[in-house]
Wavefront OBJ file of the C-alpha trace (Angstrom):
o trace
v 59.138 1.918 -2.402
v 55.466 0.978 -2.321
v 55.224 2.500 1.142
v 57.093 5.624 0.031
v 54.712 6.042 -2.931
v 51.664 5.698 -0.681
v 53.004 8.299 1.759
v 53.852 10.613 -1.125
v 50.376 10.359 -2.618
v 48.663 10.830 0.729
v 50.610 13.934 1.689
v 49.531 13.634 5.345
v 50.727 11.467 8.256
v 49.314 7.938 8.073
v 48.839 5.321 10.753
v 50.443 1.895 10.501
v 47.038 0.381 9.870
v 46.275 2.773 7.013
v 49.668 2.099 5.445
v 49.141 -1.665 5.705
v 45.685 -1.366 4.110
v 46.881 0.918 1.301
v 49.848 -1.292 0.428
v 48.138 -4.656 0.916
v 50.758 -5.707 3.471
v 50.368 -7.284 6.858
v 50.932 -4.641 9.593
v 53.953 -6.511 10.985
v 55.622 -6.589 7.582
v 54.840 -2.922 6.902
v 56.280 -2.031 10.299
v 59.578 -3.785 9.514
v 59.923 -1.760 6.330
v 59.007 1.445 8.140
v 61.737 0.871 10.716
v 64.322 0.661 7.923
v 62.871 3.684 6.141
v 63.049 5.721 9.350
v 66.711 4.743 9.823
v 67.467 5.964 6.298
v 65.620 9.246 6.830
v 63.153 8.530 4.046
v 60.275 8.307 6.579
v 59.705 9.917 9.963
v 57.281 9.058 12.777
v 55.478 11.452 15.084
v 55.697 10.145 18.654
v 52.576 11.949 19.907
v 50.285 10.606 17.187
v 52.165 7.576 15.916
v 51.655 8.774 12.341
v 54.191 8.231 9.585
v 55.107 10.619 6.758
v 57.997 11.340 4.419
v 61.228 12.227 6.233
v 64.087 14.678 5.687
v 65.950 12.505 3.183
v 62.837 12.362 1.013
v 63.120 16.143 0.671
v 66.815 15.931 -0.208
v 66.003 13.230 -2.751
v 63.234 15.356 -4.285
v 65.457 18.421 -4.512
v 68.164 16.385 -6.233
v 65.612 15.157 -8.771
v 64.373 18.709 -9.310
v 67.933 19.914 -9.878
v 68.424 17.263 -12.531
v 65.086 18.166 -14.110
v 66.038 21.857 -14.255
v 69.149 20.930 -16.237
v 66.931 19.241 -18.841
v 64.245 21.895 -19.075
v 64.123 24.450 -21.859
v 64.207 28.154 -21.072
v 60.556 29.259 -20.722
v 61.297 32.373 -22.778
v 62.329 30.136 -25.685
v 58.999 28.326 -25.418
v 57.085 31.600 -25.442
v 58.998 32.837 -28.457
v 58.361 29.587 -30.311
v 54.626 29.643 -29.527
v 54.376 33.230 -30.763
v 56.372 32.515 -33.926
v 54.343 29.511 -35.061
v 51.018 30.561 -33.515
v 50.479 27.164 -31.887
v 50.705 25.731 -28.368
v 54.001 24.084 -27.439
v 55.379 21.973 -24.592
v 58.515 20.136 -23.559
v 58.606 16.581 -22.222
v 61.309 14.526 -20.526
v 61.457 10.789 -20.034
v 59.841 9.326 -16.916
v 59.212 5.774 -15.740
v 55.787 5.811 -17.381
v 56.783 7.520 -20.626
v 57.314 11.113 -21.852
v 56.145 13.599 -19.185
v 55.307 17.262 -19.773
v 57.520 19.547 -17.666
v 56.611 22.907 -19.187
v 54.142 24.260 -21.719
v 53.130 27.490 -23.399
v 49.611 27.929 -24.837
v 49.065 29.866 -28.033
v 46.649 32.736 -28.463
v 44.212 30.217 -29.910
v 42.428 28.343 -27.095
v 42.559 24.573 -27.555
v 40.636 21.971 -25.582
v 43.502 19.538 -24.935
v 44.271 17.939 -21.583
v 47.955 18.901 -21.711
v 49.433 20.174 -18.467
v 52.601 19.816 -16.442
v 52.817 16.209 -15.292
v 50.859 14.750 -18.216
v 52.433 11.463 -19.348
v 52.027 10.556 -23.015
v 51.938 7.062 -24.509
v 54.787 5.990 -26.753
v 52.708 4.588 -29.588
v 49.823 7.046 -29.763
v 51.504 10.445 -29.568
v 54.075 12.292 -31.642
v 56.063 12.945 -28.451
v 56.090 9.227 -27.687
v 57.163 8.429 -31.249
v 60.225 10.649 -30.834
v 61.285 8.915 -27.633
v 60.596 5.508 -29.149
v 62.773 6.382 -32.132
v 65.767 7.648 -30.171
v 65.780 5.837 -26.824
v 67.270 2.319 -26.541
v 64.724 -0.497 -26.681
v 66.042 -1.673 -23.314
v 64.328 1.413 -21.866
v 61.156 1.517 -23.972
v 60.599 -2.168 -24.775
v 58.362 -3.139 -21.855
v 56.166 -0.060 -22.256
v 55.785 -0.695 -25.981
v 54.751 -4.297 -25.327
v 52.218 -3.139 -22.744
v 50.756 -0.513 -25.081
v 50.529 -2.967 -27.984
v 48.573 -5.350 -25.766
v 46.215 -2.574 -24.695
v 45.709 -1.308 -28.254
v 44.950 -4.813 -29.535
v 41.497 -4.571 -27.977
v 40.641 -1.206 -29.546
v 39.235 -0.317 -32.959
v 41.549 2.635 -33.518
v 42.703 2.336 -37.126
v 45.802 4.420 -36.396
v 47.056 2.091 -33.687
v 50.056 -0.036 -34.763
v 49.205 -3.708 -34.638
v 52.666 -5.230 -34.510
v 56.282 -4.591 -33.645
v 57.031 -4.211 -37.348
v 54.450 -1.426 -37.627
v 55.979 0.261 -34.576
v 59.461 0.116 -36.097
v 58.127 1.653 -39.318
v 56.780 4.595 -37.299
v 60.121 5.064 -35.552
v 62.012 4.818 -38.855
v 59.816 7.593 -40.270
v 60.672 9.762 -37.269
v 64.390 9.240 -37.818
v 64.031 9.958 -41.560
v 62.322 13.313 -40.963
v 63.857 14.206 -37.608
v 60.310 14.726 -36.352
v 57.416 12.802 -34.895
v 53.995 13.570 -36.386
v 50.551 12.923 -34.995
v 47.374 13.535 -36.981
v 44.392 12.843 -34.759
v 46.047 9.910 -33.004
v 45.539 11.191 -29.468
v 42.603 13.545 -29.982
v 40.658 13.310 -33.272
v 40.689 17.075 -33.887
v 44.321 17.746 -32.951
v 47.545 17.418 -34.924
v 51.097 17.750 -33.661
v 54.794 17.660 -34.440
v 57.521 16.715 -31.966
v 61.285 17.202 -32.295
v 64.107 15.650 -30.232
v 66.634 17.674 -28.239
v 69.990 15.925 -27.745
v 72.894 16.412 -25.351
v 76.634 16.406 -26.104
v 76.663 12.601 -26.098
v 73.908 12.367 -28.680
v 71.326 11.186 -26.146
v 67.787 12.511 -26.296
v 67.147 14.636 -23.205
v 63.804 16.207 -24.071
v 61.178 16.506 -26.768
v 59.775 19.794 -28.060
v 56.179 19.453 -29.261
v 53.787 21.815 -31.056
v 50.084 21.045 -31.409
v 46.882 22.628 -32.664
v 43.537 22.046 -34.357
v 43.478 20.416 -37.815
v 41.850 23.493 -39.342
v 44.807 25.753 -38.561
v 47.696 23.324 -38.052
v 49.646 22.522 -41.229
v 50.756 18.919 -40.709
v 52.771 18.526 -43.915
v 56.384 17.528 -43.317
v 57.741 20.692 -44.950
v 55.284 23.079 -43.287
v 56.582 26.225 -41.552
v 55.581 24.742 -38.177
v 57.596 21.588 -38.844
v 60.659 23.453 -40.078
v 60.681 26.055 -37.297
v 60.162 23.395 -34.605
v 62.965 21.274 -36.017
v 65.309 24.260 -36.277
v 64.529 25.316 -32.698
v 65.203 21.812 -31.366
v 68.494 21.691 -33.313
v 69.572 25.026 -31.832
v 68.738 23.799 -28.322
v 70.740 20.635 -28.991
v 73.750 22.683 -30.100
v 73.516 24.679 -26.883
v 73.938 21.377 -25.054
v 77.055 20.543 -27.067
v 75.410 18.238 -29.599
v 77.058 17.881 -32.997
v 74.845 16.100 -35.571
l 1 2 3 4 5 6 7 8 9 10 11 12 13 14 15 16 17 18 19 20 21 22 23 24 25 26 27 28 29 30 31 32 33 34 35 36 37 38 39 40 41 42 43 44 45 46 47 48 49 50 51 52 53 54 55 56 57 58 59 60 61 62 63 64 65 66 67 68 69 70 71 72 73 74 75 76 77 78 79 80 81 82 83 84 85 86 87 88 89 90 91 92 93 94 95 96 97 98 99 100 101 102 103 104 105 106 107 108 109 110 111 112 113 114 115 116 117 118 119 120 121 122 123 124 125 126 127 128 129 130 131 132 133 134 135 136 137 138 139 140 141 142 143 144 145 146 147 148 149 150 151 152 153 154 155 156 157 158 159 160 161 162 163 164 165 166 167 168 169 170 171 172 173 174 175 176 177 178 179 180 181 182 183 184 185 186 187 188 189 190 191 192 193 194 195 196 197 198 199 200 201 202 203 204 205 206 207 208 209 210 211 212 213 214 215 216 217 218 219 220 221 222 223 224 225 226 227 228 229 230 231 232 233 234 235 236 237 238 239 240 241 242 243 244 245
């Protein structure tokens, strides 16, 4: 998988030597793996140049992942309608190996300097989107990431960073009490946000719907119109997926 990741990131055919250097493997060891990857169709080799790149099965694999992702995504028209109704930027995120990842977003008419784009991965502990996933995903899935983030935050002076597992659980309990995650300047000092879970027919969280904006215009009270509309929209999307609260 290390070799596959390197080839994916490179995007161009690579020589055996370049692959060995990029992966930190001895060329002989890398070659043994490449032989197996070629047999599986995950990698292919060009005879004239000797270069290696992703093979036909890698495409099939990617398309299968995209098909699954499409089943989790929210209709873009629903995002546009939500952004227009609340007057704030919104995005949807699904769970990835590194945490919640943005798969679609709709900016509001108010420009906002936030580094949110498709592919952005949010932390669990320092984002409202992450709080929602931490509250509703099993700890078996989130536990190692939470431990890693706690260790990283221990060396910072951010007063909003949770300092213990107990503090983390209190955040998640608050999310479950309100049905929303809330962030007030935890990721960017001038930005506030709400995030709501979308569930499937089995009661599993499949995506998070997040709205964000500047403090000056974003009402971050729990009973604000933004909070209530976002929560109602997420509930409607959950019902469409067969979820019964």
